[in-house]
C-alpha positions, 0 to 999 in steps of 0.5 A: 500500500505504498502507492495508497499512502502516497495518494493519501498524502497528496489528498491531504496536501490538496485539502490544505491548499483548498482551505487556504484558497477558500479563506483567501476568497472570503477575505477578498470578498470582504475587502472587495465590498469596502473597495467598491464602496470607496471607489463609487464614493470617489467617482462623483467628485472626480467626474465633477472636477473633470467637468469644471476643468473642461469648462475652464479650458473652453473659457480661454482664460487670460492665464495658461497653466503649464499643465495645458501647455505642450512641450517639444521634448522627445519623451513620454511619462507613464504612471503605472498603477498595479497591485502590491500582491499577486494571486489576482488572475490576469489583472496585472498581466492585462494592464502591463500588456497595454503598457508594453504596447504603449512603450513599443509605440513610443520607442518606434516614434523615437521617444524616450520613456520614463515611468512612475510605478505605483505597486510592486508588480508594476515596479518589477515589470518596469525594472525588467524591461529597462524603463527608467523609474524616476519615482515609486510608491509601494505598500499602499495597503487596502486604502489609498492615501494621497500623502503616499501618492502625491510625492511620486506623482509630483516628480512626474508632473515637475518633469513635465513642467520643466519640459523634460517630457511632452506627455504623461499617461496614466495606466490602471485597471478600471472596475466595470463589475465583479467579473470584468475589469478593463485596462486603461491608458489615458492621457493625463497631461497636457490637458485639453478640453477634449481630453478632459471632457469624455462626453465632448460637451459643446457648451461654453462658460465664462468665469469671473476669477477671484482673486485672480485666474492664476490662483484659481487655475493652479488650485483647480488643476492640482485638485483635478490631477489629484482626483484623477490619480486617487480615482485610478488607484481606487479603481485598481484596488476594487479591481484587484479584490474582485479579480482575487476573489474570482481567482481564489474561487476558481482555485478552490473549485479546481482543488475540489476536482483534484481531490475527487480524482485522487480519491477515485484513484485511491479507492481503485488502488485499495480495491486492487490491493484487496483483490490481489490479497484475496487471490493470494489467499485463495491460491494458497488454500487451493495449493494446500 
């Protein structure tokens, strides 16, 4: 019964793995609800500040913010939002594939690429591909905090203001529903009414600025960029927990199938051993 003992060991090992994946599924489900609530709470603010920024862009103010100016530099900046942990299916693979395509297009056009990594998985990917990482943010936990995000992002924004790069792209995973998440690569800078307003509204506004246009636009566009970054991280966290819950459920189901197959093999092996022993007993009795 050496073979039977080995199979029992495999069954025990898979059962232990099943317990772990089931626990991870339940934890991810609990975190998913909180992450989704946080993400949905942030969406109205992000949409409103996006609309106001688009209206201000069409108002043709007397002050042009540096975020709205275009640069002639031959370089682009990528802000890559990924997860700190794995075991979440193809979530990181999909967004990093989109990042790879964008890097390939930029290098084909003769542009250099610089990146800011938010999350361990994105940082490791950028290091392996040889893309210079000028700033990074890791171990964000289950709740995004602007004090951890704004520092690395400001490095990229300052590089744009200084004319070192001509475009800043934000790469993250957008939450659609529990079963579907989409990788998104959208332009963060330079700002234009068309890129800000996703609905391309044709209405125009005229504003009176107090105390002056520069103070209002500096504060508004800073808030706009912060809202966009926070929303991207919140969307990515909600997508992460949803993808992990689905992946762990699939792993738990697969472990159950493996256990059933191993038990069937074990029973067949045990039955064969019993049959062999009975045959030997009968043969011995007949010989006597």
